[in-house]
TORVO-95405 format. One record per atom (N, C-alpha, C): residue number from 1; residue in one letter; atom name; z, x, y. Coordinates in pm, 1 decimal, decimal comma. Layout:
{rec NUM; "A"; "CA"; {Z; X; Y}};
...
// end
This chain:
{rec 1; "M"; "N"; {-705,1; -244,2; -882,3}};
{rec 1; "M"; "CA"; {-642,1; -371,8; -855,7}};
{rec 1; "M"; "C"; {-501,8; -372,2; -914,6}};
{rec 2; "I"; "N"; {-408,8; -419,0; -836,6}};
{rec 2; "I"; "CA"; {-270,9; -434,6; -883,0}};
{rec 2; "I"; "C"; {-240,0; -582,9; -876,9}};
{rec 3; "D"; "N"; {-216,6; -643,5; -992,5}};
{rec 3; "D"; "CA"; {-194,3; -788,0; -991,5}};
{rec 3; "D"; "C"; {-48,6; -827,2; -1014,0}};
{rec 4; "A"; "N"; {35,1; -733,9; -1054,3}};
{rec 4; "A"; "CA"; {178,2; -761,2; -1070,0}};
{rec 4; "A"; "C"; {252,9; -648,5; -999,7}};
{rec 5; "Y"; "N"; {340,3; -684,0; -907,1}};
{rec 5; "Y"; "CA"; {410,3; -583,3; -828,5}};
{rec 5; "Y"; "C"; {535,2; -644,3; -768,3}};
{rec 6; "V"; "N"; {620,6; -556,1; -718,5}};
{rec 6; "V"; "CA"; {741,7; -595,0; -647,4}};
{rec 6; "V"; "C"; {729,2; -541,6; -505,7}};
{rec 7; "V"; "N"; {760,0; -624,8; -407,7}};
{rec 7; "V"; "CA"; {762,7; -581,1; -268,0}};
{rec 7; "V"; "C"; {908,7; -553,7; -234,1}};
{rec 8; "T"; "N"; {940,9; -428,9; -202,2}};
{rec 8; "T"; "CA"; {1079,7; -393,7; -172,0}};
{rec 8; "T"; "C"; {1124,2; -457,5; -40,4}};
{rec 9; "S"; "N"; {1254,8; -467,0; -22,7}};
{rec 9; "S"; "CA"; {1307,2; -523,7; 101,7}};
{rec 9; "S"; "C"; {1267,2; -436,2; 221,0}};
{rec 10; "H"; "N"; {1258,7; -305,3; 200,8}};
{rec 10; "H"; "CA"; {1213,6; -216,3; 308,5}};
{rec 10; "H"; "C"; {1070,9; -252,6; 350,2}};
{rec 11; "A"; "N"; {982,0; -271,3; 252,9}};
{rec 11; "A"; "CA"; {843,5; -306,8; 284,0}};
{rec 11; "A"; "C"; {837,5; -441,0; 356,3}};
{rec 12; "E"; "N"; {918,5; -537,0; 314,4}};
{rec 12; "E"; "CA"; {921,8; -667,3; 382,2}};
{rec 12; "E"; "C"; {965,3; -651,9; 528,3}};
{rec 13; "R"; "N"; {1067,3; -571,4; 552,6}};
{rec 13; "R"; "CA"; {1112,7; -547,9; 690,6}};
{rec 13; "R"; "C"; {1003,6; -481,2; 773,8}};
{rec 14; "Q"; "N"; {930,0; -387,8; 712,0}};
{rec 14; "Q"; "CA"; {823,0; -318,3; 784,4}};
{rec 14; "Q"; "C"; {708,7; -413,6; 817,7}};
{rec 15; "M"; "N"; {679,7; -509,3; 729,0}};
{rec 15; "M"; "CA"; {576,2; -608,2; 758,0}};
{rec 15; "M"; "C"; {613,1; -688,0; 882,1}};
{rec 16; "V"; "N"; {739,0; -729,7; 890,4}};
{rec 16; "V"; "CA"; {785,9; -806,1; 1006,2}};
{rec 16; "V"; "C"; {783,2; -717,9; 1130,5}};
{rec 17; "R"; "N"; {840,1; -598,9; 1119,5}};
{rec 17; "R"; "CA"; {848,5; -507,3; 1233,8}};
{rec 17; "R"; "C"; {711,7; -470,4; 1288,6}};
{rec 18; "R"; "N"; {616,6; -451,1; 1199,2}};
{rec 18; "R"; "CA"; {483,2; -406,9; 1240,5}};
{rec 18; "R"; "C"; {384,4; -521,8; 1254,7}};
{rec 19; "N"; "N"; {437,7; -644,1; 1242,7}};
{rec 19; "N"; "CA"; {356,5; -764,7; 1260,3}};
{rec 19; "N"; "C"; {234,5; -765,4; 1168,0}};
{rec 20; "L"; "N"; {258,3; -734,3; 1040,2}};
{rec 20; "L"; "CA"; {152,4; -734,2; 940,1}};
{rec 20; "L"; "C"; {164,2; -860,5; 855,9}};
{rec 21; "D"; "N"; {57,0; -933,3; 846,4}};
{rec 21; "D"; "CA"; {54,6; -1058,1; 772,6}};
{rec 21; "D"; "C"; {65,2; -1032,0; 621,9}};
{rec 22; "I"; "N"; {150,7; -1106,7; 556,0}};
{rec 22; "I"; "CA"; {171,8; -1088,6; 412,2}};
{rec 22; "I"; "C"; {42,4; -1110,2; 334,0}};
{rec 23; "D"; "N"; {-43,9; -1202,1; 380,1}};
{rec 23; "D"; "CA"; {-171,0; -1225,0; 310,6}};
{rec 23; "D"; "C"; {-261,2; -1102,5; 318,0}};
{rec 24; "L"; "N"; {-255,3; -1028,4; 428,0}};
{rec 24; "L"; "CA"; {-330,9; -904,6; 441,2}};
{rec 24; "L"; "C"; {-281,9; -803,2; 337,7}};
{rec 25; "V"; "N"; {-151,3; -790,8; 325,8}};
{rec 25; "V"; "CA"; {-92,5; -698,1; 228,7}};
{rec 25; "V"; "C"; {-133,1; -737,5; 87,5}};
{rec 26; "Y"; "N"; {-122,7; -865,2; 54,9}};
{rec 26; "Y"; "CA"; {-162,1; -912,0; -79,1}};
{rec 26; "Y"; "C"; {-311,2; -888,7; -103,8}};
{rec 27; "G"; "N"; {-392,4; -907,2; -0,5}};
{rec 27; "G"; "CA"; {-535,8; -883,4; -14,2}};
{rec 27; "G"; "C"; {-566,7; -737,8; -44,8}};
{rec 28; "I"; "N"; {-494,9; -646,5; 19,2}};
{rec 28; "I"; "CA"; {-514,6; -503,4; -6,9}};
{rec 28; "I"; "C"; {-471,6; -469,3; -148,8}};
{rec 29; "L"; "N"; {-362,2; -527,2; -193,8}};
{rec 29; "L"; "CA"; {-318,1; -502,6; -330,7}};
{rec 29; "L"; "C"; {-419,0; -555,9; -432,2}};
{rec 30; "A"; "N"; {-479,3; -670,1; -403,2}};
{rec 30; "A"; "CA"; {-574,6; -731,8; -495,5}};
{rec 30; "A"; "C"; {-707,4; -657,5; -500,0}};
{rec 31; "A"; "N"; {-748,5; -599,4; -386,7}};
{rec 31; "A"; "CA"; {-880,1; -535,2; -380,9}};
{rec 31; "A"; "C"; {-878,6; -417,9; -283,2}};
{rec 32; "P"; "N"; {-809,9; -308,7; -317,8}};
{rec 32; "P"; "CA"; {-807,4; -193,3; -226,8}};
{rec 32; "P"; "C"; {-945,7; -130,5; -215,3}};
{rec 33; "E"; "N"; {-981,3; -91,4; -93,2}};
{rec 33; "E"; "CA"; {-1109,9; -23,9; -74,4}};
{rec 33; "E"; "C"; {-1102,9; 119,2; -125,6}};
{rec 34; "Q"; "N"; {-987,8; 184,3; -106,0}};
{rec 34; "Q"; "CA"; {-965,7; 319,2; -156,5}};
{rec 34; "Q"; "C"; {-818,2; 334,0; -187,5}};
{rec 35; "W"; "N"; {-790,7; 431,1; -273,0}};
{rec 35; "W"; "CA"; {-652,6; 471,7; -292,5}};
{rec 35; "W"; "C"; {-653,0; 615,3; -340,2}};
{rec 36; "F"; "N"; {-546,9; 685,3; -309,7}};
{rec 36; "F"; "CA"; {-539,0; 823,2; -354,5}};
{rec 36; "F"; "C"; {-395,0; 858,9; -384,8}};
{rec 37; "E"; "N"; {-381,3; 951,7; -477,7}};
{rec 37; "E"; "CA"; {-249,0; 992,5; -523,6}};
{rec 37; "E"; "C"; {-187,3; 1090,5; -424,5}};
{rec 38; "V"; "N"; {-61,0; 1065,7; -388,3}};
{rec 38; "V"; "CA"; {10,6; 1155,0; -297,2}};
{rec 38; "V"; "C"; {123,3; 1228,0; -369,0}};
{rec 39; "G"; "N"; {141,3; 1198,8; -494,0}};
{rec 39; "G"; "CA"; {243,9; 1262,1; -575,9}};
{rec 39; "G"; "C"; {240,3; 1198,6; -713,1}};
{rec 40; "P"; "N"; {310,1; 1255,5; -808,6}};
{rec 40; "P"; "CA"; {309,8; 1198,4; -942,1}};
{rec 40; "P"; "C"; {357,4; 1052,6; -939,5}};
{rec 41; "G"; "N"; {270,2; 962,5; -983,8}};
{rec 41; "G"; "CA"; {305,5; 822,2; -991,9}};
{rec 41; "G"; "C"; {312,2; 750,6; -859,0}};
{rec 42; "R"; "N"; {262,5; 811,3; -750,9}};
{rec 42; "R"; "CA"; {269,3; 747,2; -618,6}};
{rec 42; "R"; "C"; {131,2; 755,5; -554,0}};
{rec 43; "V"; "N"; {78,9; 638,7; -515,5}};
{rec 43; "V"; "CA"; {-52,2; 632,8; -452,0}};
{rec 43; "V"; "C"; {-40,8; 565,4; -315,7}};
{rec 44; "V"; "N"; {-139,4; 592,7; -232,2}};
{rec 44; "V"; "CA"; {-146,0; 525,5; -102,3}};
{rec 44; "V"; "C"; {-251,0; 416,3; -111,1}};
{rec 45; "L"; "N"; {-210,8; 296,1; -92,4}};
{rec 45; "L"; "CA"; {-291,5; 178,8; -58,6}};
{rec 45; "L"; "C"; {-220,7; 130,3; 65,3}};
{rec 46; "L"; "N"; {-99,9; 97,7; 40,0}};
{rec 46; "L"; "CA"; {4,1; 73,0; 139,3}};
{rec 46; "L"; "C"; {93,9; 192,8; 114,7}};
{rec 47; "L"; "N"; {189,7; 183,4; 34,3}};
{rec 47; "L"; "CA"; {250,7; 296,8; -35,5}};
{rec 47; "L"; "C"; {313,1; 233,1; -157,3}};
{rec 48; "V"; "N"; {251,8; 254,3; -269,5}};
{rec 48; "V"; "CA"; {287,2; 185,9; -392,3}};
{rec 48; "V"; "C"; {330,6; 288,7; -494,7}};
{rec 49; "D"; "N"; {446,6; 268,4; -551,6}};
{rec 49; "D"; "CA"; {495,0; 354,9; -658,1}};
{rec 49; "D"; "C"; {447,5; 294,9; -788,9}};
{rec 50; "I"; "N"; {337,7; 351,1; -843,0}};
{rec 50; "I"; "CA"; {278,0; 295,0; -964,1}};
{rec 50; "I"; "C"; {347,0; 343,6; -1090,4}};
{rec 51; "E"; "N"; {438,6; 437,9; -1075,1}};
{rec 51; "E"; "CA"; {512,7; 486,3; -1190,8}};
{rec 51; "E"; "C"; {613,6; 381,2; -1237,6}};
{rec 52; "R"; "N"; {657,5; 296,5; -1146,7}};
{rec 52; "R"; "CA"; {752,0; 190,1; -1179,9}};
{rec 52; "R"; "C"; {678,8; 76,1; -1248,1}};
{rec 53; "R"; "N"; {750,9; 1,2; -1327,8}};
{rec 53; "R"; "CA"; {694,1; -115,5; -1395,9}};
{rec 53; "R"; "C"; {776,9; -236,6; -1363,9}};
{rec 54; "P"; "N"; {724,7; -334,6; -1290,0}};
{rec 54; "P"; "CA"; {592,7; -333,4; -1226,7}};
{rec 54; "P"; "C"; {590,9; -239,1; -1106,7}};
{rec 55; "P"; "N"; {469,8; -203,0; -1057,7}};
{rec 55; "P"; "CA"; {460,5; -115,9; -940,9}};
{rec 55; "P"; "C"; {536,6; -175,0; -822,4}};
{rec 56; "E"; "N"; {588,5; -86,3; -735,2}};
{rec 56; "E"; "CA"; {664,7; -129,7; -617,8}};
{rec 56; "E"; "C"; {592,4; -92,9; -489,5}};
{rec 57; "V"; "N"; {580,2; -190,9; -400,8}};
{rec 57; "V"; "CA"; {531,6; -164,0; -265,5}};
{rec 57; "V"; "C"; {651,7; -109,8; -190,7}};
{rec 58; "I"; "N"; {644,0; 16,9; -151,6}};
{rec 58; "I"; "CA"; {757,3; 85,1; -90,1}};
{rec 58; "I"; "C"; {760,4; 61,1; 60,3}};
{rec 59; "T"; "N"; {644,4; 68,9; 124,6}};
{rec 59; "T"; "CA"; {637,5; 47,5; 269,1}};
{rec 59; "T"; "C"; {497,6; 3,0; 305,7}};
{rec 60; "V"; "N"; {482,1; -44,0; 426,3}};
{rec 60; "V"; "CA"; {351,2; -77,5; 480,7}};
{rec 60; "V"; "C"; {346,0; -23,0; 622,5}};
{rec 61; "Y"; "N"; {227,3; 10,4; 667,3}};
{rec 61; "Y"; "CA"; {214,5; 61,5; 802,9}};
{rec 61; "Y"; "C"; {73,9; 34,7; 853,3}};
{rec 62; "R"; "N"; {58,7; 41,0; 981,8}};
{rec 62; "R"; "CA"; {-70,3; 25,4; 1047,7}};
{rec 62; "R"; "C"; {-98,8; 160,9; 1112,4}};
{rec 63; "S"; "N"; {-221,1; 208,5; 1097,9}};
{rec 63; "S"; "CA"; {-253,8; 338,9; 1154,8}};
{rec 63; "S"; "C"; {-386,2; 333,6; 1229,1}};
{rec 64; "S"; "N"; {-387,0; 387,7; 1348,3}};
{rec 64; "S"; "CA"; {-512,7; 402,7; 1420,9}};
{rec 64; "S"; "C"; {-581,5; 532,3; 1378,7}};
{rec 65; "K"; "N"; {-514,1; 609,8; 1294,2}};
{rec 65; "K"; "CA"; {-568,7; 738,1; 1249,3}};
{rec 65; "K"; "C"; {-604,7; 732,7; 1100,8}};
{rec 66; "I"; "N"; {-665,9; 621,4; 1060,3}};
{rec 66; "I"; "CA"; {-700,9; 602,0; 920,0}};
{rec 66; "I"; "C"; {-792,3; 713,9; 869,2}};
{rec 67; "W"; "N"; {-869,1; 774,7; 958,9}};
{rec 67; "W"; "CA"; {-958,3; 884,3; 920,8}};
{rec 67; "W"; "C"; {-881,4; 998,7; 856,4}};
{rec 68; "K"; "N"; {-751,7; 1011,5; 887,0}};
{rec 68; "K"; "CA"; {-672,8; 1118,0; 826,1}};
{rec 68; "K"; "C"; {-655,4; 1095,2; 675,6}};
{rec 69; "Y"; "N"; {-659,9; 969,0; 635,4}};
{rec 69; "Y"; "CA"; {-633,9; 932,9; 497,3}};
{rec 69; "Y"; "C"; {-760,1; 894,6; 420,7}};
{rec 70; "W"; "N"; {-861,3; 852,8; 493,5}};
{rec 70; "W"; "CA"; {-981,3; 799,5; 430,4}};
{rec 70; "W"; "C"; {-1061,2; 910,7; 363,9}};
{rec 71; "K"; "N"; {-1099,7; 889,3; 241,1}};
{rec 71; "K"; "CA"; {-1184,5; 985,9; 171,1}};
{rec 71; "K"; "C"; {-1329,4; 945,4; 191,0}};
{rec 72; "H"; "N"; {-1407,4; 1037,4; 241,6}};
{rec 72; "H"; "CA"; {-1548,2; 1008,7; 264,4}};
{rec 72; "H"; "C"; {-1625,5; 1030,8; 136,0}};
{rec 73; "M"; "N"; {-1695,4; 927,3; 96,6}};
{rec 73; "M"; "CA"; {-1770,3; 933,2; -29,0}};
{rec 73; "M"; "C"; {-1908,7; 992,5; -1,4}};
{rec 74; "P"; "N"; {-1957,8; 1076,0; -93,5}};
{rec 74; "P"; "CA"; {-2090,2; 1138,1; -73,4}};
{rec 74; "P"; "C"; {-2201,7; 1036,1; -80,8}};
// end
């Protein structure tokens, strides 16, 4: 759970461009189903740089290929 964060202007533009509701984004930040590290201090929920204080939402996107990112739990 990430309860304090900054949404970058790039991420805000992507929400508008991709027609993603801000409440959906906030809901994912509050209760992500999964997240995984893609580099030091950078995880995918949306794309959040957790190395920054507070963490920064860098971008948001919608994918029909979520299976590429989803980790299957045993």
